[in-house]
C-alpha positions, 0 to 999 in steps of 0.5 A: 296895463296902462294904455299910452296916450296920443301924445306919448304914442306920437313921441314913440312913433316919430321915427323915420320911415322904415327902410330910410335909415340903418340903425348904427350906434350913432343912431342909437345914441341919438335915440337915447337923447330923444328918449330922455327928452320926450318919453322919460320927461313925460314919465319921470314919476313912473321911473322914480317909482321903478327905481324902488323895485318892480312888480310885473305880473307877466313873464314874456318869453320870446325870440331874439329876432329884431322884428318882434318887440314885446312891449311894442306889440302889447303896449306895455310900459316899463315895469309891466313885463318881465322879458326873456329872449333867446334864439327860438324862444326855447326853454331847456327842460328842468335839469337838462342843463344849468341855463340862464333861462332856468335861472330867469324862470326861477327868479321870475316865479319865486322872486318877482311873483309872476302870475302868467307866463307867455311863450310867444313865437313869431312868423318867419322864424329863422331859428325854426328854419334852421331847425328844419335844415340843421345839418347846414348849420354845423360848419358856419354856426356851430353854437347855433347848431348845438343849441338847436340840436340839443333843445330843438330835437323834440320839435324837429322829430315830431314835425318830420315824422308826422308832417311828411310831404308838406310844402316848405311854408306850411311846414315852417308854420307847423314847426313854429307852432309845435316848438311853442307847445314843446316849450310849454311842456318844458316849462311844466318840468320846473318844480316851482311852475308845477307847484304854482300851476297845481295851486292855481297861482300861475297860468301858461299861454302859447302865442304866435305873433304874425309879423306881416299882419301885426296880429297875435294867435293864441293856442286854444287847448280845447280846439287844439289850434292857434286862433286869433287873440282878440278879447282874452287869452286861453291859459293852458290847462294844468295836466296834473291831477287836481284832486286827491281820490279816495284810497282804493 
C-alpha cells in the first residue's frame, strides 16, 4: 500500500474545522471541484491506470455509518480496497436470501481475486443499539427492523442469553464484537470462501474501529479477544480439516 506524501495529505486534510459547516449538496459539489484541482491532478497517471481495470487484494466490509471511512483510516489510495457497506456490517449466510452482499462477495473473490477479507465494525454503532432494542424499530423503521431481525438475531440471542446484567455501554461493546464474529462465521458458509480458506488462498480478519481514539482492534483467536492492531493483523484460523486422515 502506498503512503500518501505530505503534500497530498495537506490537500486532503485542508477542510474546515469539524462542526463549522453542514455538508450540503452544494458543499459536495465544491468538494468535487477541489478534488479535481488538487488530488486528481497530482495523481492523473494513477487514474489513467485505474481506467483499464482494478486489482485490489483486500475486501473491506464495514457499516454505512458516516463516521468510518475505510480509505481514510487505512490510508488506502483509489484502487487498493474493494469496499462493501451496509447497516451493521452484516453478511447474510449463504443461501438464506439472494442479496447484494452475496453478489458482492462472489464478485470480489471469484472475479477480482481478493486475498483478504476484513469485517470492520465500529464503536457506538447505531445498528447494534437498535438490535438490542429491536422492538422499538418495528413502527418507525420497519425495513431496518426486518433487516436486523432476520440477520442479527443470532447475535442478539447470544448476547442476551450470555451477558445478563451488564450495564448498557458494556453490553453494546460486546454486541459489536459478537456481531463481527457472527458475520465471519456467515462468510465461511459461502462455497468460494470455504474453498479458498481451505487452500490457503484467502484470509479472514475481524476488526473494530474506535471512533473516539482513531484506533483499530483485531480479533486474536488464540487469546479469544480483540487486541490493539499495531504491526500485523491476525487472520482467523480455518475451522475445516486441513489434511485427509487414513481410512479407518
